[in-house]
N, C-alpha and C positions, 0 to 999 in steps of 0.2 A: 515124314511120319516119325514120331518119337520112338526110340528103341527102348528095350527093357532096361537099359543102363540108366535111364532117367526116371524110372518108376519110383515113387516115394516109399521109403521103408521107415519103420519106427526106429529111432536111434537108441543105442544102449545108454543106460543111466550114467555110467561112469565117464562117458566122453561128452555128455550134453553140456551146452553153455547157452546162456540167454542174453548176455550183454557183450557185444563185440566192439572193442575200441579199434579205430582205423587211424593209422598214422601215415600221412602222405596222401597225395591225390593221384590223379592220372586215370586212364581208362579202366585199369584193373580194379581200383578202389571203387569207382563209380558203379561198375558192373556188380561188385560184391554187395553193395548197398541195395541195388535193385533186386538181386537174387534173394536177399534176406526178406524183403517184402513179399516176394512170391511164395516162399516157404511158409511164412506166417499166414497168408491168405489161404493156402492149401490145407490148413488145419494142423500143421506141425506146431510144436511148442514155440511160443513167441520168442522172436529174436530181435532185439533192439540194437541199432548201430549208433556209435558215438564217434564223431569226428574230432580228433585232436589236431588243432591247427594253430599256426602262428597268427599274430594279429593282422598281418598283411593279407592273409588268405581267408578273411572272414566272409567274403562274397564269392569264394570259389564254388564251382558246381557241386563237388562232392560234399562240401560243408552244408550247402543249402539242401541237398537231397537226404542227408542223414537225419535220423530221428532226434538226435541230440548233438550239440556242438559244445566243445570245451576248449577255450583258448589256453595255450601254453606259451610262455615267453620264448623258449628255445627248446630244441629237441636234445636235451641232455638227460643222462640217467636220473639225476635228482628230480628234474621237472617231470619226467615220465613216471617216476615212482609216485609222486604226489598226485598226478593226474589219474593214474590207475586206481589209487586208493579213493580219490574223491568221486570218480564215476562208477565205482564198484564193478569194473569190467572183469569178466572171467575168461576173456579171450582177446587176443591182439592180432590184427593184420597189419603188417608193415610193408609199405611200398617203397622203402628206402633202399638204395643200392650201396650204402656205406657199410662195409664188412665190419669195421671196428665198432660202429654203433649197433650193428646187428648182434654182435657177440655180447655186448653189454646188455642189450635189451633181452636177449635170450637168457642170460644169467639172472636178470631181474625177474623174468617170468617164472623161471624154475624156483626161485626163492619164495615168490608169492603165490605159487600154485596156479598160475594163469596159463591157459593154452596159447601157443604161439603158432600163427599162420602167416608165413612170410614168403616173399618171392625171392629172397636171397638164399634160402635153404629149403629143404624138403620136410614134409610133415611125417617124419618117421617117429616111431615110439621113443627112440633115443635121439631127439632132434639135436643136430649140431651143424655148424658151418662147415661146408665141404670145400676145401681148397681145390684149385684146378688140378694140381698134381694128384690129390687123392681121388678126384673124379676120374682121371685117366686110368689110374690103377684099378679103380672099381669097374670101369668099362672093360679093361683087359681081362679081369677075372670072369666077367660075364661073356667073354668070347668075342668082343668087338675088335675088328682089325684096326691097327694103328696107321696103316698106309693105304691110300686109295689109288695110287698110280698116277700116271700122267694123262692129261686130256682136259677138256672143258669141264670145270667143276661146278656142280649145282648143289645148292644147300636145301636139305629136306628136314622136316620136323615131324616127329611122331609123338602123340599124346599118350602118356601112361596113366593108368588108373589103378588104385589099390585101396582096399578097405581094411578095417581092423580085424577081419577074420582071415586074412592072408590071401584073399583072392586078388588077382591082377588081370588087367585087360589092356589092349592097345587099340587105339582108334586109327583110322586111315591116315596115310602120310599126306602132308601138305608141302608144296613147293614154296620156298622163301628166298629164291635166288636174287630177286631184285630187292635190294636193301640199301639203307643209308643210315650211318651212325648206329649200326647194330640192330636196327629195327626194319622190318619189311616194308617196302613201299607197295608191293603188289603180291598177294598170297593167292595160291591156287590149291584147290582140293577137289578130287584126288590129284596127286602130283602127276603131271603129264609126262609121257615118254617112258614110263616104267613098264617093263615086262612082268609077267606073272611070277617068274622065278625070283627076280630081284625084289619084288614087293613082298613075297613070302619070306625071303631070307632076312629082310629088314624087320619084319614084324616079329620073327622068332628072336632076333637079337635084342629087340626092345623088351620082349617078355622076360628074357633072362636078366636084363638089367633091372627091371622092376622087382623081380624076386630077390636079386642080390641086395637091393636097397631096402627091402622090407617096407615098401612104400605104403603109406596110409594117406591117401589124398590124390592130388593131381600133380603131375610133373610133365615136362616136355624134354625130349632128347633130340639133339640135332646131329645130322650126319652129312658128311661130304660124299657126294655121289658122282661118279663118272659114268655117264650113260653109254659111252662107246664101249667101255670094257666091263660094264655091269659090276663095278667094284665100289665099295663104300668104306668109310672110316668114321670113328667117333669124333664129334666136333664140340659138344658141350651139353650141359644139363641145366635146366631152369625149372622154377616152380610154376611159372605162368606161360602157357602156350602163346606164341605170337600169331599163329594162324587160326585162332579159335573161331573167328567169325566165319571164314570160309568153311571150316570143319563143321560148325553147327548147321550150316545151310544144307549140306549134303547128308548128314547123319541124323539130324534132329535132336541133338543133345545140347542142353544148356550147361556149358562147362562151369560157369560160376555157380550156378545152383547145385550142380553135382559136387563141386568142391565143398560147399557147406554141408551138403548131405553126408558126404563121406567123413568130414571132420567131426561131425556130431555123432558118429557111430553107425551110419547107414552102411548097408551091404550092397555089393554089386550083384547083378544077375548072373546066372550060370554061364551065359554065352560070353565069350571073350572077343567077339567080333560084331560090330554094328554094320547093318547093310548101308550101302552107298547109293544115293539117288541123284543122278545127274552130275553136273559140274558147276562149281562156284568159284568166283573170284572176289577178293576183298581188296579194295584200294584205300590206302590210308591218306586222308587229307590232312595236311600239316600247314603251319604258318611259316613256310619256307618259300622264299622268292626265287624261282628258277632263273629269273632274268639277272640275278646277282649271285650266281653260283650257289644257290640254295641257302643263302644267309637267312637267319631267323629274323622275323619281324614282330613287332608288337602293335597292339591297337585294341579297339573295342569291336565286339561282334555286332555288326550293324544289321545283318540279315542272315537267317539260318532257316531254310525251308527244305524239306525232303523232296525227292522226286516222286512222281506218280507213274505207276506202271507195274505190270506183273513181274515177279521175280526180283524186285528191287527193295532194298532195305537200307536206311541210313541210321547208323548208330552214332549219335552225336554226343560228344563229351562236353560241349559248350552250349550256351543258350544266348539268345539275343540280349544284348546289353552287358554281357560279361566283359570285363576289362582284363586283357591278357598282357602281363608284363614280360620282361626278358627272362625271368626265372620260371615262368609257367611251362606246363607240359606242351611240347610242340604239336601234339596230336589234337586236331579239332573234331574229326569225325571219321568214320569208316563206312564206306559205301560197299554193300554186298550185292552182287548180281548172280542170280542162279538161272540155269537153263539146262536142257537135256544134254547138249553137247558143248564142247569148248568153243568152237567158232561162234555159236549162238550166244554163249555167255559173254564173250568178248564184245560182241555187238551190243548186247544189252547193257554192259558196263559203260560203253561209250555214250549210249543214249542217256543213261542215268546220270553220268557226270555232266552232260549238257544241261539237264534239267535241275541239277542241284544248285540251290541258291545259298552260297556261303560267302559273305563279304566281311572283310575286316576294315573298319574305318581307320585309315592310316597304315594298314599292313597289307600283306599279300599272302596268297596260298599257292600250293603246288598243283592246282587243278589243271592248268595248261600242260604241265609236264605229264600228268597222269593220262590226259586225253591223247597226247602224242605217243605214249607208250603202247596203247592198244592198237595203234596202226603201224608200228615199226615191224619190219620184216624179221628182225632178230627175235622179237618176242613171239611172233606167230610161228616161227620155225624152230623155237627152242635153241637158238644159237647164242645164248647169253651165259655168263658165269657170274659169280658173286662180286666181281670187280668191274663188270661192264657198265653198270648204271652210274657209278662215280665218274668214270671216264667220259661218258656221254654228257653228263651234267656239267663237267668242267669245260667242255668244248662248246657248251651252249647250243647244242643241236637237238635237244629234246624239247622242242617247243612247237606248238601249232601255229603256223604262219598265215592261216586263212583269215580273210575279212579284215586285213589291216587298214585298208582305205576307209571302210565303213566305221571302224573304231575311231579313227582320227576325225572323221566328219562328225560323228556323234559327240565326241568330247568338245570339238570346236563349237558346235551348236549349244552345248550345255554351258560352255564358258561365255558365249554371247548372251544367253538367257540370264546368267548370273550378273553380268555387267549391266544388262538392261534393267534388271531388278534394282540394282544400286542407283541407276539413273532415275528410275521411277520414284524411288524413295526420296531422292534429292528434289525431284520435281514437286512432289506433294508437300514436302517440308517447306520449300520456297513459296508454294501456293498459299500456305497458311499465313504468310506475311503479305499476301496480295501481289507478289511479283514472281509468278511461275517461270522457271528457266529450264531450257532444254539444251543438251549438248549437240555435237555434230550428228547429222542424219544420214551419213553415207555407209553405215555399218561398222563393224568392229573387226580389226585385224587380230587374229589369235595365233600366237607362236606356241608350238607344241614340241615336246621331246619324248621320243619313244624308242627304248632299247638303244640308246646312244645316238639316235638320228634325230635331226631337227627338221621341222617343216613349219610353214606358215600358211594360214588360210584366211580369206576375207569372207565374213559371214554378214549377210544382210537379210532382214525379214521382209518378205514381199507380200505376205498375207497372214491371216490369223494362225495358220498351221503350216506354212511353207517358208523355207529359207533358201536363199541362193548362196551357194558356197563356191568361191572362186579360188583356184590354185595360183601359185606364183607364175606359172607359165601362161596364165590367161584363160585356161579352160574352166568352165563353170557348169554347174548342174543344180537343178531345183530339187530340194529335199523336203519331203512331207513328213511331219512328225505328228504321231497320234498317241497321246498319253494313255497308258493302260493302268497306271497305279503310281504309288509313290516312287518306286525304284525302276519301273518298267515302262517302256514305250515302244512303239513300232516305227521303224524308219523305212521310207520308200524313196528310191531314186534309181534311175537307169533301168526301169522296168523290173526291179527286184525289191523284195521286202525283207527286212531284217528285224529280228526281235532283240531288243536291247535292254540290258539291265545295267544300271550305273549307280555308283555310290561315290560321292565327292567328300574329300577331306582336305579343306583348304584348296590348294592348287593341284592336288594329286587326285586323279580319277581312277577308280577301279571300274572297268567297263567290260561287259560280256556281250559279244555279238554272236547270236545263235549258240550260246553256251560257251564260246571260246573266250577265255579271260585275257585281259591285257591291263597294264598299268601305264597310264599316260600322264605326263606332267605338263601343266600349262605354265609357261614361263611368264613371270610377272614383268612385263615390259613397260610399266607405267611408273612415272615419278610424279608425286604430288608435291608441288611447291607450296610451302606453308609460311604464314606470317611470322617473323621473328619476334614481334611485340605488338601490342595494341597500337593501331595506327589508322591513318586515312590514306586511301589509294589516290595518289596524284596522277600517275600516268601508267598506261599499259603499252609499252613499245612494240608489242607483238600482237598478232591476231590469230584466230583459229586457223590451223593448217600451215602456219609459218614454220619453216625449218630453223632450228636454233642449234647453237653449239654450246658446249660446256663453258660456263663463265660468262655467257652473254646476258646482259640485263634484260629481264622479262617483266619486272614490276618495280615501280618507284613509289615508295611510301613516305609519309610524313608523320613523324612522331616527336613530340616535344620540340616543335619548330626546327626539326632536323630532317633532312632527306635521307632515306634508307633505300639503297639499291639492292634488289634481290636478283641473284643470277641463276641461270639454268644449271641444274646439277649434272646434266649429261647431254650428249648430242641426241637430237630427235626432232619430233614434230609436235607442235602445240595441238593437243587434242581437244581441250575444253578450257574456257575461261569461266571461273566461278565468281569473279568480282567485277565491278564496274568502277570507272573513275568517280571520285568523291564519295565512295562508300566506306563505311567503317568496318574494320576487321579486328577480331580479337587475337589473342596469343594462340599460335599454332592453328589458326584458321586456314583451311585450304583455299588457295587463290587461283591456281591453274594446274592442269594436268598435262604432262609431257610424255609422249610415247617414245621410248628409247629406240635406238637403232638396233636391228636384229643382231648385228655383229657383236654388240656389247652384251646382249642378253644371252647368247649361246656361242661363245667363241670356240669351244672345243668339240662341238657336236658335228657329226657328219650330216650332210644335206640329204634329205629324203624327198625324192620327186614323186609327189602324189599324182596319180593318173586319174583324172576325172573324165567322164564320158563326153561332157560338153553338150550344148544344145543342138538338136537336129535341125538341119535346114528345111524350111517349109516353102513349097512352091505354090500350093493351092491358095487362092486369094481368101477363101473363107477361113482356112486355118490360120493364115497369117493375120487376118483381121481379129480372130478370136484371141490370138496371143498378144496382139497390140492392145486390145481392149483390157485384157488382164493386167498388162503393165500400166495402162492409164488409170485403172482403178487403184493400183498400188500408189501411184503418184497422188491421186485425189484424196485417198483415205489416210495419207500421212505416214505410210510405211517407208522404209529406208530407201533413200535415193539422194545422192549428192547432186550438185549443180550440173555436172557433165551428164550424169544419168538422166536427169530430168529433161535436158535438151534432146538427148537421144530418144527418149520415150515420146516426146512431142513430135519429133521428125518422123519416127516410125509410124505413129498414129496417123499423121496426115497422109503418108504414102499408102498405108493399108486402107484408109477410108476412101482415097481417090480411086483405088482399084475396084471398089464395090459399086454396084448399081445405085442410082439415086434413090430408088424406091425399094431397096432391099429391106425387108422387115428387121433383120438382125442389125443393120446399120442404124435404122431409125430408133430401135429400142435402146441400143447402146448409147447413142447420142443423147436421148432423153434421160437415161440413167446418169450419164456424166453430168448433165445440167442439174439434175436433182441433187447429186452428191455435192457438187460445188456450191450450189445455192444454200442447201441446208446446213452444211458445215460452216460456211462463211457467215451465215446469218447469226450464228452463236457468238461470234466475236466482234460484232459491230459495236462501235463506240458511240454512234449518234443516237440520242433518244428520240422517241416518237416516230420511228420509221416503220414499225410493224403494225400500225393500226389497221390498215386495209387487209393485211394478211391474217391477223389474229383476232380482229374485232376487240382489241384491248386498247382503250384510249389512254390508259395510264401506264403503258409499257415504257419503262425507262431503258437504259442502255443494256443490250443483251450481254455484252462483255462483263458489265458490272454484276448482273445476275449469275453469270457463269462463274466468276471468281467467288461470289458468295457461296455457290453450290460446292466449289472445290474446298473451301475452308471448313465446310460442315457436311461431309459426306455421310456421316452417321445419322443425320436428320432426314435423309431421303428427300431433300428439297422442301421441307416444311417452311412455310412463310414466304415462299417465292410465288410469283403470279402463275396461275394455271396455264396461261398462254405460253409462258417461257418453258414450263415443264413439258407441254405438248411439243413444242419446237425441239427441245432437247431429246425427247423420246423419238421424234421423227428422224433426228440425225443419228441416234444410236442404233436404229434398225439396220444401218449399213454394217454394224459390227454384231453379228447374230449372237455371239456368246455374251455380250454385254447386256442385252435386253431380251430376257426369255420370251418365248412366243406366247405362252399362256400365263398372263398376269392379270389379276382382277382389277388392279388400279395402279396409278403412277406411284403411289407410296411404296408398293411392293416391288415394282419393276425397277425403280431407281435405287434399290438398296445397295449398300456398299459391298463390293466384291472385287476380286482381282481382275476379272474380265471388264468390269466397269471402269476401273482405274486405267487399264490398258487402253480402252477406247478413248477416254478423256485425254490421255497423253497423246494419242494419235491425232485427235482433233486439233490440239494445239500445234502439233507438227504440221498438219495440213494448213493451218492459218499462217504459219511462218513461210511456207512456200507458195503463197497465194499468187504471187506475180508469175511464177512459172506455170501454174495451173491456168491462169487467165489467158495465156497465149493459146492453149489448147481449146478453151471454151470459146474464145473469139473465132478460132478456125471453124469450130462447129457451127456457130451462128452465121459466119460468112457463107459456109456451104449451103445453109438453109436459104439464105437470101439469093444466092447465085443459081439455085436450082430452077429449072423451068417451071412456070405456073402449072399447078395440077399434078405434078409428079411427087410431091411430098404431102402425105396426109397429115392433117392436124387434128389431134384428139384432145380430150379433157386432161389427160396426164401431162402433155406438153404445155397446155395452156396454164395449168397450175405451176409447173416448173418455171415457165417464163415469168409469171407474176412474182414468184419468190425470188427469182434471179434478179429481177429489176430492183427490188428493194435491197437485196444483199450486196449488189455491186455499185450502188449509188455512192458517189464521192471517192471511194477507194479505187474502183475499177471503172473509170469513166468510159473507156472504149467498149467494154463488155456491156455496160448499162445502156449506151446508145444503140448498140447492135441488138440487144434484147428488146428494146422498144420497137425498133424497126421490124424485127421478126414477128413480134406479136401483132403489130399493126398490119403487116402484110398477110399473115395467116388467119387472123381472127377479126380485127376491127374493120378493115376495109371490106372484106366479103360480107360482114354483117350489115354495114351501111348500104351496100348495093342491094342486098336482099330486102332490107327494110324499105328502101325507096320504091321498090316495085310493088309493095303491098300497102303503102299508106293511102288512105282515102283523100278526097279533096280537102281543102284547107280547114274545113269545119272541124272543130273539136281538138285540134292539135295545137299545143302552145307555140308561141312565136320562137322560142329557143330551139324547137325541134323541126319547125317547118322548113328551114333552110337545108336540113339534111335530106329531105325527101324530094324537093322540087326546087327549081330556080324561082327567084322572086318575080312577082308580077302583080298586076292589079287584081284585087279580089273581086270576083263577079258579084254583081248586085243580086240581092235576094237569096244568096247562099245561106243555108241554115246548118247549124252544127248538129249533126246526128250522132248516133252511137258509134264509138270507135271500134273497128274490128280488132281481132287478136293481133294481127301483124302490126297495126298502128300502135297498140299498147306496148308491144315488145320494143318497137322503135323508140317509144317515149321513155321506157325504162333504160334503154341503151344510152339515150341522150343524157340521162341523169346518173349514169353509172359512175361511181367515184373514180374508177380507173380511167374512164374516158375524160373526166374533168382533170385528172392528174396529167394526162397526155396533153390536154389543151393548155394547161398552165405551163408545161414544159416548152411548148411551141412559143408561147408568149415571151417567156424568159429568154428563149433562144433568139428572139428578134424577128417578129413577123409570122405570117401564117404559112404553114407547110403546104404547098400545092398538092403533094401526094396524099396528105391526110384527109382532105375533103374532095372526093372525086365528083364534083358537080360544078355547075356554072358559076357559083358564087366565088370559087377560087380564082377564076380567070377575069372576073369583072372588076373594074376599079371601085374603090370604096366611095360611096356617095352618102352624104349626111341624110338622115331620114327625118321626115317631118315630125314624127312623134317626139323627138328629143327637144324641140323648140320650147314647149312649156316647161320642161325640166330645166333647160338652160336659164329661162327667165327666173325660175324660182331659186336656182342654185347660185347665180352670180349676184354679188352685192350691188347696191344702188350706185356706188361710186365708179363702177365700170368693170369691164372684163380684164382684170389683171391676172397676174400669175396665181394669186390666191383664189380667184374665181375659177380658174382652170383646174386647180387642185380639188376644189369642192365639186366641180362638175365630174371629174373622174371618179370621185368617191360615190357620187350619186349613181353614176352609170354602173359601177360595180355592184352597188347595193340592189339595183333593179335587175341586173342580169342573173345574179346567183339565186337559185331557188333550192329549197331543201330536197333531198332525195325522196323518191316515192317508196317509202318503207312503211308498211302497214303498222308496225309496232313502234314507230318513232313517236307518234303522238302519245301513246300509252307511257312510254319511257319518260317523255317530258312531263 
């Protein structure tokens, strides 16, 4: 509740001023500008603020907040005189600590009749600069002791108030013991540990000092206090209280507003004591790095958001986007926590610090140090003095050490994402020229340095939102990342969840895990070998993954009919080849990337052994199978897996599938999904034209890979101009990447719109195409298991039938073994049972074409007098099956393989020897020339036979289309 000390009173006419010039920035100047606005809105005479600033401070916070801004080349008396005259200022506030400049400014103000409000002296009627010796003598005349005795010394501040009518008051004492560079790090009000007698004695001494000063305004007196002996002594006098934020929280007084009120002639209330409500703490957030002994840092304010909660208030002196140089004020904000009791206030302060978002791009803050202070036993038990904090900071023991592993994992994943984004940019840039290239697929090794310790992690993406992080000792864990915003995401691993905020500046990451800040450096362990001149690549003596030493030839170029040998700049491993032999390179064009050895990257850092939980062993067959299938999906969808990992995935899948029952629904569904993924993704990169006619009903379908490259070159067109059959096939493949293809899309034009998720999916599809040989081994194992299963134990559905049909077309020519196995599985599960069922339902020979009669019954003489009647439904289905294009495709495959497959036709015709039929005799006579049956006649005979055997499919719409 506000006290009577802050009640507005009409100022006297002889001390009123309307234009206040502000020299210098900082929190005090910013608060004065805000207080001037409050007074104007409350109905007081208008008060305008004018910021006098140097050219380099044009975007400073106090300059932007002021009503007017006036640039001055330098803070000299001549420039200040011209600025005061030009701005028509009738009062000046100085935030400068230069005593010589303050004396000159004070003399200038007295000559020009301008009121002076400064923090280097007091607002007395006869304003003058008070030297330290003069202040000590003044305090002695007011009855202040000069010695405080021996013991643990605490520093206490009391705020003095005085008006133009001679009234003075003293506000409650604040504890400022924890301080650095003369400024408090943590302020408490009221000062803890004070007895009633000591508090009254301090208040009376402060009142005597205010009367001795003839104070008109606001001042602050500091005292050294020894709690054990209840003795105190004078320590200093200032114009600006340092503990004003904590004081305002418990008293309800706006000190900056009260300063202007008193300076313009306002009067104090009759009471000289304000009531105290609860306990408050104020923590000062600065741009000091506690990991480097509190050194000042510079940078831009990337994020500044206050915490939410009762009793919390963030007084920020910076805003997002502000550039902070080396000369800027170190204070960024002050967090105030209020509660009824001190322990509750300390707890609330810790929660507020965790929720405060304050990041400097390229800099650091002391937030970790402040969080550690609230948990130290010395702070809780008041066992500190005014030198304790500097000693603790020098030893580096005032830091929160929790969640170090989570912070390293988070930064490693962020570094992987940055590297993956660069690879994606290169992939689509090369795709614009029709030759998309991808680098190694085994993941990225990230070297980190944190607080003088070095560590390395291997990061591989195994799904859209899951990463596998492996430490140097071999332990690994799967980490799930859920984005929550531009700077925030959720991290889940080892059955725990962490809230992460992260800001990157180059290779330096500022990261907070559950509010605990850390600064981690990603070591640049990559060397890019560039072309020394425009040339042609002759040879590449190394390959991806090869170990190289410094000076070893890695590229041989030809330029101006001369060979140029390019050597490796350091020892390491070839991570990526960016050129191919016979390709043209320009000057400084990147040719290959070498990953340096870790010893060279961080020779002086201590090793940090990161402890990862590792994967839990699974004994249950179903859980083992579920894990094996998730790894198989990772392999099929093109996520990170090197050759060794691919072999391990295939081996584990076979073992896990063998432990499951043949008819287990989970196994059948998983195998069908694996066949679908492989077939749909490999269908997009086929080079042969005309292979998708049966699957897409598009007789003009060209090469799928050609259409895909066209789509990559023009992502912004959403596939305009490409065949609809290809776009449907692409959309069918993209459904395995849920983020790339939204569920609710009205048409393909909107669903295939360019987006980061779509680009990620296309990149993974090309990765899956590259490792097709490793995937084919698993697909072949699945098909073998289907063939080896006992008859009747494996159900055959429409989903599997469609997957087999697409797999047959996708595997032709490239995966011959998979193609043949898929044909056998489809015949065993679908074609042969259909033939058997159709044979049992066909009527006698009447009405059935000759090409289908052999499917239903063995050949024999046709009974005399048999008449063709109406075909039943079963006979019509058998007739359609005989003319099915897939069945004809199977028949052509058997003919090209050489002979009839006995298993394909399970009837008597397969076992009987071939016998020429009488009906071919007239055809032979017509087809063979008169000169005799030579080889030309045999050729004509074969053509005639083929022409008579092939009949058009039974399609009702075929005639209309023709």
